[in-house]
Each structure stands twice: as C-alpha cells, then as structure tokens.
Backbone as numpy.savetxt, mean C-alpha at the origin, in Angstrom:
# Nx Ny Nz CAx CAy CAz Cx Cy Cz
-7.19 -0.32 -29.12 -7.14 0.85 -28.23 -6.70 2.07 -29.04
-7.44 3.16 -28.93 -7.10 4.35 -29.69 -5.85 5.00 -29.11
-5.04 5.66 -29.95 -3.81 6.28 -29.46 -4.12 7.39 -28.48
-3.21 7.61 -27.54 -3.38 8.66 -26.55 -3.29 10.02 -27.22
-4.14 10.96 -26.86 -4.05 12.30 -27.45 -2.69 12.93 -27.17
-2.32 13.87 -28.02 -1.03 14.56 -27.85 -0.93 15.23 -26.49
-2.04 15.82 -26.03 -2.12 16.41 -24.70 -3.30 15.76 -23.99
-3.10 15.31 -22.77 -4.16 14.63 -22.04 -4.09 14.96 -20.56
-5.17 14.67 -19.86 -5.29 15.00 -18.44 -5.59 13.73 -17.65
-5.00 13.63 -16.46 -5.28 12.49 -15.61 -5.09 12.86 -14.15
-5.87 12.25 -13.30 -5.59 12.32 -11.86 -4.45 11.35 -11.58
-3.64 11.64 -10.57 -2.50 10.78 -10.26 -2.09 10.95 -8.81
-1.53 9.89 -8.25 -0.87 9.96 -6.94 0.62 9.82 -7.18
1.39 10.75 -6.63 2.84 10.71 -6.81 3.44 9.65 -5.89
4.08 8.65 -6.51 4.68 7.55 -5.74 6.12 7.86 -5.33
6.89 8.37 -6.26 8.29 8.71 -5.97 8.80 9.68 -7.01
9.93 10.30 -6.68 10.53 11.28 -7.57 12.03 11.03 -7.69
12.62 11.53 -8.79 14.06 11.41 -9.00 14.54 12.67 -9.72
15.55 13.32 -9.16 16.09 14.52 -9.79 16.78 14.16 -11.11
16.64 15.06 -12.08 17.25 14.85 -13.39 17.86 16.18 -13.82
19.16 16.15 -14.12 19.83 17.38 -14.53 19.84 18.41 -13.42
19.85 19.68 -13.81 19.94 20.76 -12.83 18.60 21.21 -12.28
17.53 21.01 -13.05 16.26 21.60 -12.62 15.06 20.69 -12.81
15.23 19.57 -13.50 14.07 18.72 -13.81 13.89 17.62 -12.76
12.74 16.97 -12.82 12.46 15.85 -11.91 11.59 14.82 -12.64
11.97 13.56 -12.52 11.17 12.47 -13.06 10.24 11.97 -11.96
8.96 11.87 -12.28 7.96 11.43 -11.32 7.43 10.06 -11.72
7.29 9.19 -10.73 6.55 7.95 -10.94 5.19 8.15 -10.29
4.13 8.04 -11.09 2.78 8.31 -10.59 1.87 7.14 -10.89
0.87 6.96 -10.05 -0.16 5.96 -10.29 -1.44 6.68 -10.69
-2.03 6.24 -11.79 -3.26 6.86 -12.29 -4.40 5.84 -12.21
-5.64 6.31 -12.20 -6.77 5.37 -12.12 -7.06 4.64 -13.42
-6.64 5.16 -14.55 -7.01 4.55 -15.84 -5.81 4.17 -16.72
-4.69 4.85 -16.53 -3.55 4.67 -17.44 -2.42 3.86 -16.81
-2.66 3.30 -15.64 -1.63 2.51 -14.97 -0.58 3.39 -14.34
0.61 2.85 -14.19 1.72 3.57 -13.59 2.51 4.25 -14.70
2.79 5.53 -14.53 3.50 6.31 -15.54 4.77 6.91 -14.95
5.75 7.10 -15.82 6.93 7.91 -15.48 6.87 9.14 -16.37
6.83 10.30 -15.74 6.69 11.55 -16.47 7.76 12.52 -15.99
8.01 13.54 -16.77 9.04 14.51 -16.40 8.40 15.87 -16.15
8.83 16.49 -15.06 8.42 17.86 -14.73 9.64 18.75 -14.97
9.61 19.52 -16.04 10.77 20.33 -16.43 10.81 21.61 -15.61
12.02 21.91 -15.12 12.23 23.14 -14.37 11.58 23.17 -13.01
11.11 22.03 -12.54 10.32 22.01 -11.32 11.14 22.33 -10.07
12.45 22.15 -10.13 13.29 22.40 -8.96 13.78 23.84 -8.86
13.43 24.63 -9.85 13.76 26.06 -9.75 12.84 26.73 -8.74
13.37 27.71 -8.04 12.59 28.35 -6.95 11.33 29.03 -7.47
11.34 29.46 -8.71 10.17 30.16 -9.25 9.21 29.24 -10.00
9.42 27.93 -9.90 8.54 26.99 -10.57 7.12 27.08 -10.00
6.14 27.09 -10.88 4.75 27.21 -10.44 4.13 25.86 -10.07
4.78 24.77 -10.45 4.16 23.46 -10.23 4.91 22.59 -9.23
6.07 23.06 -8.76 6.92 22.22 -7.91 6.26 21.77 -6.63
5.52 22.66 -5.96 4.96 22.31 -4.67 3.92 21.22 -4.71
3.29 21.02 -5.85 2.24 20.01 -5.96 2.78 18.62 -6.22
4.02 18.53 -6.70 4.52 17.26 -7.21 5.45 16.58 -6.22
4.92 16.29 -5.05 5.67 15.61 -3.99 5.05 14.25 -3.74
5.84 13.27 -3.26 5.27 11.97 -2.92 4.09 12.11 -1.96
3.10 11.25 -2.12 1.85 11.18 -1.37 0.76 12.10 -1.94
1.15 13.10 -2.74 0.17 14.07 -3.21 -0.76 13.46 -4.26
-2.04 13.79 -4.14 -3.06 13.45 -5.14 -3.23 14.69 -6.00
-2.94 14.56 -7.31 -2.88 15.72 -8.18 -3.65 15.48 -9.48
-4.00 16.58 -10.13 -4.49 16.55 -11.50 -3.35 17.02 -12.39
-3.00 16.21 -13.39 -1.90 16.55 -14.28 -2.40 16.75 -15.70
-1.84 17.73 -16.37 -1.98 17.86 -17.82 -0.63 17.48 -18.41
-0.63 16.49 -19.31 0.60 15.92 -19.84 0.64 16.03 -21.36
1.82 16.27 -21.87 2.06 16.28 -23.31 2.93 15.09 -23.65
2.60 14.38 -24.68 3.35 13.20 -25.08 4.76 13.61 -25.50
5.77 12.93 -24.93 7.16 13.23 -25.26 7.87 12.02 -25.82
9.13 12.19 -26.20 9.89 11.09 -26.81 10.19 9.98 -25.81
10.78 10.35 -24.68 11.12 9.35 -23.65 10.10 9.35 -22.53
9.84 10.53 -21.96 8.84 10.69 -20.92 7.79 11.69 -21.39
6.55 11.46 -21.02 5.54 12.49 -21.21 5.85 13.64 -20.25
5.47 14.84 -20.64 5.90 16.05 -19.94 4.72 16.70 -19.22
4.93 17.04 -17.94 3.92 17.75 -17.16 3.87 19.20 -17.65
2.74 19.63 -18.16 2.59 21.02 -18.59 1.88 21.88 -17.53
1.04 21.25 -16.73 0.42 21.96 -15.60 -0.06 20.93 -14.58
-0.26 21.39 -13.36 -0.73 20.48 -12.31 -1.54 21.28 -11.29
-2.45 20.58 -10.64 -3.20 21.18 -9.54 -3.41 20.13 -8.47
-3.42 20.58 -7.24 -3.53 19.67 -6.10 -4.97 19.27 -5.85
-5.21 17.97 -5.75 -6.48 17.46 -5.24 -6.38 17.36 -3.72
-5.29 16.76 -3.23 -5.08 16.60 -1.79 -3.59 16.40 -1.55
-2.92 17.32 -0.84 -1.49 17.16 -0.57 -1.18 16.18 0.56
-2.22 15.78 1.32 -2.03 14.88 2.47 -0.95 15.41 3.42
-1.09 16.65 3.78 -0.09 17.29 4.65 -0.10 16.71 6.05
-1.27 16.24 6.50 -1.37 15.74 7.87 -0.47 14.56 8.15
-0.34 13.65 7.17 0.47 12.47 7.44 1.96 12.79 7.46
2.34 13.95 6.94 3.75 14.35 6.96 4.16 14.88 8.33
3.19 15.19 9.18 3.47 15.76 10.49 3.61 14.72 11.59
3.43 13.45 11.25 3.53 12.37 12.21 4.44 11.29 11.63
5.53 10.97 12.32 6.54 10.09 11.76 6.00 8.70 11.46
5.15 8.16 12.34 4.61 6.82 12.10 3.66 6.82 10.90
2.88 7.88 10.78 1.99 7.99 9.62 2.80 8.13 8.33
3.89 8.90 8.39 4.76 9.05 7.22 5.37 7.71 6.82
5.88 6.97 7.81 6.50 5.67 7.52 5.48 4.70 6.93
4.25 4.70 7.48 3.21 3.82 6.94 2.82 4.23 5.53
2.77 5.54 5.29 2.46 6.04 3.95 3.51 5.60 2.94
4.78 5.66 3.31 5.84 5.18 2.40 5.66 3.70 2.12
5.23 2.95 3.13 5.04 1.51 2.93 3.90 1.22 1.95
2.75 1.85 2.13 1.63 1.57 1.22 1.92 2.09 -0.18
2.65 3.22 -0.26 3.06 3.75 -1.57 3.96 2.75 -2.29
4.94 2.19 -1.56 5.86 1.24 -2.21 5.13 -0.05 -2.59
4.19 -0.49 -1.75 3.39 -1.67 -2.11 2.65 -1.44 -3.43
1.98 -0.31 -3.54 1.25 -0.01 -4.77 2.20 0.07 -5.96
3.34 0.69 -5.74 4.35 0.83 -6.80 4.77 -0.54 -7.32
5.07 -1.46 -6.41 5.57 -2.78 -6.81 4.47 -3.65 -7.42
3.29 -3.61 -6.84 2.20 -4.45 -7.36 1.72 -3.97 -8.72
1.85 -2.70 -9.00 1.34 -2.16 -10.26 2.42 -2.09 -11.33
3.49 -2.81 -11.17 4.54 -2.84 -12.19 3.97 -3.36 -13.50
3.91 -2.50 -14.48 3.43 -2.92 -15.80 1.94 -3.20 -15.88
1.19 -2.85 -14.83 -0.24 -3.16 -14.82 -1.03 -2.03 -15.49
-1.83 -2.37 -16.49 -2.65 -1.36 -17.17 -3.91 -1.06 -16.38
-4.49 -2.08 -15.75 -5.73 -1.90 -15.00 -5.39 -1.52 -13.56
-5.34 -0.24 -13.30 -4.88 0.25 -12.00 -5.98 0.93 -11.20
-7.22 0.89 -11.70 -8.29 1.66 -11.07 -8.47 1.27 -9.60
-8.55 -0.03 -9.32 -8.81 -0.46 -7.94 -7.63 -0.16 -7.04
-6.41 -0.39 -7.54 -5.22 -0.08 -6.74 -5.16 1.41 -6.42
-5.50 2.24 -7.39 -5.52 3.69 -7.17 -6.54 4.05 -6.10
-7.72 3.48 -6.20 -8.79 3.77 -5.23 -8.37 3.37 -3.82
-7.80 2.19 -3.67 -7.38 1.70 -2.36 -6.26 2.56 -1.78
-5.31 2.96 -2.63 -4.21 3.80 -2.16 -4.72 5.16 -1.74
-5.62 5.74 -2.52 -6.17 7.05 -2.18 -6.90 7.00 -0.84
-7.68 5.94 -0.61 -8.39 5.79 0.66 -7.41 5.66 1.83
-6.36 4.88 1.64 -5.40 4.65 2.72 -4.64 5.92 3.07
-4.20 6.67 2.07 -3.48 7.91 2.33 -4.40 8.94 3.01
-5.64 8.98 2.61 -6.59 9.90 3.25 -6.80 9.54 4.71
-6.87 8.23 5.00 -7.02 7.79 6.39 -5.78 8.14 7.21
-4.60 7.90 6.66 -3.37 8.19 7.37 -3.16 9.68 7.58
-3.83 10.48 6.76 -3.73 11.94 6.86 -4.20 12.45 8.22
-5.00 11.65 8.92 -5.49 12.05 10.24 -4.43 11.89 11.31
-3.27 11.33 10.97 -2.17 11.20 11.93 -2.44 10.17 13.00
-2.00 10.49 14.23 -2.05 9.53 15.33 -3.47 9.15 15.73
-4.47 9.89 15.26 -5.85 9.57 15.60 -6.32 8.29 14.93
-5.59 7.83 13.92 -5.97 6.65 13.15 -5.02 5.51 13.47
-5.54 4.26 13.60 -4.66 3.10 13.85 -3.86 2.77 12.59
-2.63 3.28 12.52 -1.82 3.15 11.31 -1.58 1.70 10.91
-1.35 0.83 11.91 -1.10 -0.59 11.62 -2.33 -1.24 10.99
-3.49 -0.86 11.45 -4.73 -1.41 10.88 -4.88 -0.99 9.43
-4.58 0.28 9.14 -4.64 0.76 7.75 -3.69 -0.04 6.87
-2.47 -0.28 7.36 -1.49 -1.03 6.57 -1.94 -2.45 6.30
-2.48 -3.13 7.34 -2.93 -4.51 7.15 -4.15 -4.57 6.23
-5.07 -3.62 6.38 -6.24 -3.58 5.49 -5.79 -3.38 4.05
-4.84 -2.49 3.84 -4.37 -2.21 2.49 -3.68 -3.43 1.88
-2.88 -4.14 2.66 -2.23 -5.35 2.16 -3.27 -6.36 1.65
-4.27 -6.63 2.48 -5.29 -7.61 2.10 -6.11 -7.12 0.91
-6.49 -5.84 0.91 -7.31 -5.31 -0.19 -6.52 -5.29 -1.50
-5.23 -4.95 -1.43 -4.42 -4.90 -2.64 -4.14 -6.30 -3.18
-3.87 -7.25 -2.28 -3.71 -8.63 -2.72 -4.96 -9.10 -3.47
-6.11 -8.79 -2.92 -7.38 -9.16 -3.55 -7.52 -8.49 -4.92
-7.28 -7.19 -4.97 -7.45 -6.43 -6.22 -6.53 -6.91 -7.33
-5.35 -7.39 -6.96 -4.37 -7.81 -7.96 -4.43 -9.31 -8.26
-5.46 -9.99 -7.72 -5.67 -11.40 -8.05 -4.97 -12.39 -7.14
-4.59 -11.96 -5.92 -3.89 -12.84 -4.99 -4.63 -12.92 -3.65
-5.95 -12.92 -3.68 -6.75 -12.91 -2.46 -6.43 -14.13 -1.59
-5.96 -13.93 -0.35 -5.71 -15.07 0.53 -7.02 -15.77 0.90
-6.99 -17.09 0.92 -8.14 -17.88 1.33 -8.13 -17.99 2.85
-9.20 -17.49 3.49 -9.23 -17.44 4.95 -10.39 -18.21 5.56
-11.24 -18.83 4.75 -12.41 -19.52 5.30 -12.41 -21.02 5.05
-11.72 -21.49 4.03 -11.66 -22.93 3.71 -10.21 -23.39 3.60
-9.99 -24.64 3.94 -8.65 -25.20 3.86 -8.20 -25.27 2.40
-7.01 -24.80 2.15 -6.48 -24.80 0.78 -6.27 -26.21 0.23
-6.03 -27.17 1.12 -5.73 -28.54 0.68 -6.99 -29.37 0.48
-7.84 -29.44 1.49 -8.99 -30.34 1.43 -10.32 -29.63 1.20
-10.35 -28.31 1.30 -11.56 -27.56 1.05 -12.53 -27.50 2.21
-12.17 -28.09 3.34 -13.06 -28.09 4.50 -13.19 -26.68 5.09
-14.38 -26.40 5.64 -14.57 -25.12 6.33 -13.66 -25.06 7.53
-12.96 -23.95 7.69 -12.00 -23.80 8.79 -12.74 -23.62 10.11
-12.42 -24.50 11.06 -12.92 -24.38 12.43 -11.98 -23.47 13.21
-12.37 -23.04 14.42 -11.60 -22.00 15.10 -10.14 -22.32 15.41
-9.83 -23.50 15.92 -8.51 -23.71 16.51 -7.64 -24.67 15.70
-6.32 -24.55 15.93 -5.35 -25.49 15.40 -4.98 -25.30 13.94
-5.26 -24.16 13.37 -5.02 -23.94 11.95 -3.65 -23.33 11.69
-3.29 -23.29 10.41 -2.02 -22.69 10.01 -2.26 -21.80 8.79
-1.34 -20.88 8.58 -1.39 -20.00 7.42 -0.14 -20.21 6.59
-0.33 -20.44 5.30 0.81 -20.65 4.41 0.95 -19.46 3.46
1.98 -18.62 3.66 2.20 -17.51 2.72 2.45 -18.00 1.30
3.17 -19.11 1.16 3.50 -19.63 -0.17 2.26 -20.13 -0.90
1.37 -20.79 -0.17 0.15 -21.32 -0.79 -0.94 -20.27 -0.90
-0.89 -19.28 -0.02 -1.86 -18.19 -0.11 -3.11 -18.38 0.70
-2.98 -18.91 1.92 -4.17 -19.02 2.75 -4.03 -19.99 3.90
-5.19 -20.39 4.46 -5.20 -21.19 5.68 -5.29 -22.69 5.37
-4.82 -23.45 6.33 -4.87 -24.91 6.25 -5.44 -25.44 7.55
-6.27 -26.46 7.46 -6.86 -27.06 8.66 -5.79 -27.84 9.41
-6.05 -28.26 10.65 -5.04 -28.99 11.43 -4.57 -30.27 10.75
-5.43 -30.95 10.03 -5.04 -32.21 9.38 -4.11 -31.98 8.19
-4.23 -30.83 7.53 -3.45 -30.57 6.32 -2.24 -29.67 6.55
-2.20 -29.03 7.72 -1.16 -28.03 7.95 0.24 -28.61 7.88
0.41 -29.84 8.36 1.75 -30.44 8.41 2.31 -30.69 7.01
1.43 -30.78 6.02 1.87 -31.15 4.67 2.34 -29.94 3.86
2.10 -28.74 4.36 2.44 -27.55 3.59 3.75 -26.94 4.06
4.66 -26.78 3.13 5.96 -26.18 3.44 5.78 -24.71 3.82
6.36 -24.32 4.92 6.33 -22.92 5.33 5.07 -22.47 6.03
4.15 -23.41 6.35 2.93 -23.02 7.05 3.26 -22.59 8.48
2.58 -21.56 8.94 2.81 -21.01 10.28 1.51 -21.08 11.07
1.59 -21.43 12.35 0.37 -21.44 13.15 -0.31 -20.07 13.14
-1.63 -20.08 13.10 -2.38 -18.83 13.15 -3.39 -18.93 14.28
-3.38 -17.93 15.15 -4.27 -17.94 16.30 -5.71 -17.66 15.87
-6.64 -18.03 16.75 -8.06 -17.76 16.50 -8.29 -16.26 16.34
-7.66 -15.47 17.21 -7.86 -14.01 17.18 -7.32 -13.41 15.89
-6.13 -13.84 15.47 -5.53 -13.28 14.25 -6.36 -13.62 13.02
-6.84 -14.86 12.93 -7.65 -15.26 11.79 -8.96 -14.49 11.75
-9.55 -14.28 12.91 -10.80 -13.53 12.99 -10.60 -12.09 12.50
-9.51 -11.47 12.94 -9.24 -10.09 12.53 -8.95 -10.01 11.04
-8.16 -10.93 10.50 -7.86 -10.91 9.07 -9.12 -11.07 8.23
-10.03 -11.94 8.67 -11.29 -12.08 7.95 -12.09 -10.78 7.97
-12.11 -10.13 9.13 -12.82 -8.86 9.26 -12.21 -7.80 8.34
-10.89 -7.71 8.32 -10.21 -6.75 7.46 -10.48 -7.04 5.98
-10.50 -8.32 5.62 -10.67 -8.71 4.23 -12.05 -8.38 3.69
-13.07 -8.49 4.52 -14.44 -8.31 4.02 -15.00 -6.91 4.26
-14.23 -6.05 4.94 -14.76 -4.74 5.35 -14.17 -3.60 4.55
-14.96 -2.53 4.35 -14.38 -1.30 3.79 -13.47 -0.66 4.83
-12.60 0.22 4.39 -11.65 0.83 5.33 -12.36 1.56 6.46
-13.44 2.26 6.15 -14.16 2.99 7.19 -14.69 2.07 8.28
-14.89 0.80 7.95 -15.42 -0.16 8.91 -14.40 -0.75 9.86
-13.11 -0.42 9.66 -12.07 -1.02 10.52 -11.25 0.03 11.27
-11.55 1.31 11.07 -10.71 2.35 11.66 -10.88 2.49 13.16
-11.89 1.84 13.72 -12.04 1.85 15.18 -11.62 0.52 15.79
-10.97 -0.29 15.01 -10.53 -1.60 15.48 -9.36 -1.44 16.43
-9.45 -2.07 17.60 -8.37 -2.03 18.58 -7.83 -3.44 18.78
-6.52 -3.60 18.60 -5.90 -4.91 18.64 -4.89 -5.02 19.77
-4.82 -6.19 20.36 -3.73 -6.45 21.28 -2.43 -6.48 20.49
-1.35 -6.05 21.13 -0.07 -5.95 20.43 0.35 -7.30 19.85
0.16 -8.38 20.60 0.58 -9.70 20.13 -0.18 -10.10 18.86
-1.47 -9.83 18.81 -2.28 -10.15 17.63 -1.86 -9.27 16.45
-1.63 -8.01 16.73 -1.19 -7.08 15.70 0.10 -7.56 15.06
1.07 -7.95 15.88 2.37 -8.41 15.38 2.24 -9.73 14.62
1.36 -10.62 15.09 1.15 -11.89 14.39 0.61 -11.67 12.99
-0.40 -10.83 12.87 -0.99 -10.55 11.56 0.03 -9.88 10.65
0.81 -8.98 11.20 1.85 -8.32 10.41 2.84 -9.33 9.83
3.27 -10.29 10.65 4.22 -11.31 10.18 3.60 -12.17 9.07
2.35 -12.59 9.27 1.70 -13.46 8.29 1.50 -12.75 6.95
1.02 -11.50 6.99 0.77 -10.79 5.75 2.06 -10.32 5.09
3.07 -10.04 5.90 4.38 -9.73 5.32 4.87 -10.92 4.51
4.67 -12.13 5.04 5.05 -13.33 4.31 4.29 -13.47 3.01
2.98 -13.20 3.05 2.14 -13.34 1.85 2.55 -12.33 0.78
2.80 -11.09 1.19 3.21 -10.05 0.24 4.58 -10.37 -0.35
5.51 -10.84 0.48 6.87 -11.13 0.01 6.88 -12.26 -1.00
6.01 -13.25 -0.80 5.93 -14.37 -1.75 5.48 -13.87 -3.12
4.49 -13.01 -3.14 3.96 -12.50 -4.42 4.99 -11.60 -5.12
5.60 -10.70 -4.35 6.52 -9.73 -4.95 7.92 -10.30 -5.18
8.24 -11.37 -4.47 9.57 -12.00 -4.56 10.68 -11.01 -4.23
10.40 -10.13 -3.28 11.40 -9.17 -2.83 10.96 -8.56 -1.52
11.91 -7.97 -0.80 11.60 -7.21 0.40 11.44 -5.74 0.02
10.61 -5.04 0.76 10.38 -3.63 0.49 11.29 -2.78 1.36
11.93 -1.79 0.74 12.85 -0.94 1.49 12.14 -0.15 2.59
10.89 0.22 2.35 10.16 1.03 3.33 9.88 0.28 4.62
9.95 -1.04 4.59 9.72 -1.80 5.82 10.80 -1.52 6.86
12.02 -1.28 6.42 13.09 -0.97 7.37 12.78 0.32 8.11
12.32 1.34 7.37 11.95 2.61 7.99 10.78 2.42 8.95
9.79 1.64 8.53 8.62 1.39 9.36 9.01 0.66 10.64
9.87 -0.36 10.52 10.33 -1.10 11.69 11.15 -0.22 12.63
11.95 0.67 12.05 12.76 1.58 12.86 11.89 2.53 13.67
10.86 3.07 13.03 9.94 3.97 13.72 9.20 3.23 14.84
8.75 2.01 14.56 8.06 1.21 15.58 8.97 0.92 16.76
10.25 0.62 16.47 11.21 0.33 17.54 11.44 1.57 18.41
11.49 2.73 17.77 11.66 3.98 18.53 10.49 4.21 19.47
9.29 3.93 18.98 8.10 4.14 19.80 8.08 3.19 20.99
8.50 1.94 20.76 8.56 0.97 21.85 9.57 1.41 22.90
10.75 1.85 22.44 11.80 2.26 23.39 11.41 3.52 24.15
10.54 4.33 23.53 10.07 5.54 24.19 8.84 5.30 25.06
8.36 4.02 25.05 7.19 3.68 25.85 5.88 3.98 25.17
5.90 4.20 23.84 4.68 4.47 23.08 4.44 3.27 22.18
3.49 2.42 22.53 3.19 1.25 21.74 1.77 1.37 21.18
1.67 1.33 19.88 0.35 1.47 19.25 -0.42 0.17 19.37
-1.65 0.25 19.82 -2.48 -0.94 19.96 -3.76 -0.81 19.16
-3.86 0.22 18.35 -5.08 0.42 17.59 -4.99 -0.14 16.22
C-alpha cells in the first residue's frame, strides 16, 4: 500500500467529538475508504472558526486533512449533508445516536469501511425525515445490514444445526449461534429464544431488502419489540458489550409510551 499523501481529502461522517485544550476538538469520523479515523480540528471551538459548524455528530462532510504526529489535522471542511432534520425530533435523534454508535463499534480497527459507511449514510438520510419515517424499522434494517456487511449475517432460512429449511412455526433464534433453529434442534442450543412466524418473516424481509423497500413497513408493537430483543441479543454477542445509546433510546421510547405516543411503523 502506498503511503498516504501529506495532504489528502476524504468524505466522512462525524461519529463523535471530544474537546481538547481550550479551543481544539478531536473528531472520530468514518470514511468510505480509509476506515475510522481520529483527527483534530484546531481552533474549532472559537467563535470565529470557519469550520466549526460543519464538524458536528451526524454530519456528512468533505475533509481536507494534513498528516500530523499524533492526529491528522483538519485544514478545511465542507458540508455534504448536516442532517438537520433528525436533530429536530427526539426519537430520530436517539435512533441516530444508536446507529452511529453501532457503526463506531463495528468498525473498530476496520480498514474496509466502504459498506458500513454507505449503510450509515443511508440510515441517517432516512432518519432526517423525522417522524414521517418508521425509526424502529430503520434501526432494525441497519442492524441486519451491518451484521451482514461485517461478516456476521444471521441465518434466517435454514436451521443452524441440521441445515433443514425452516418451516413457519415452532422455531427459535439463537443470538449466540447467529440464527434460527428448527423445533427439533432448538432445545439443544444454549440461549435460544422462541421466534414468532411474524417476527421471522419481517426479519427476512429486512435482511433481503434495500432501505427504500422497507420504509413503508408497518409493524404491530409486539412484533416490533420481539425483533428488537432478538437483534439486540445478536449485536451484543458480536460486540461483547452494551451500547450506551440504547439507554437514551429506551428512555425516549418510554416517554412516548407514557405520553400515549406509541410508534407502530
């Protein structure tokens, strides 16, 4: 691999930021070709900074970077898409933090980030529409698509143990094993959870469809919650940790339920 030029340009999505010193900020960004980078934006917190407004979490930006000793340095930036719409809706914001953290954790040390970048960009653009978009559907689609892109595609059509084609009823899903088990094999798998016909059907649809093909999907609350639990288990097994953004997402969902607003899309 040829060495990186002294000054180079890349598109990036800002995943998170951290203040450094009195005026600087360290950015963690995901790029389509260079993986996940930590870069420094010098003087960005000063009121007269020309680049500060573009370098916020969720923003899709074009960066010009100069190679530095510890961190590469942002010399200029321009906005591709600030995704302002998702900041105006609390549930969309919470879901955006969740998909951002998922991408951040899955791309730890990953050089090949093109597909993860593409999936994240699509999801943030969809969430940008706010309440008009089924946020839970976007989150579940992103989980399945990212698992697939990173080499952890859940098996949803054949039994993981015996290889038999899965029939509609009596099946289980094993987060630890990474897929479905037929009724005869389900008892033998540690941690397998029953999976309803409706939930399995929806997960298969989400797994094989582009995001645009699922944005009109309407789910019963019980099915939505079942799929969320199953995929949360699958993601947690791979990452071997809980995501902090889930607490925020659960809190927002609880507020909506207590206020009588329950999302079913």
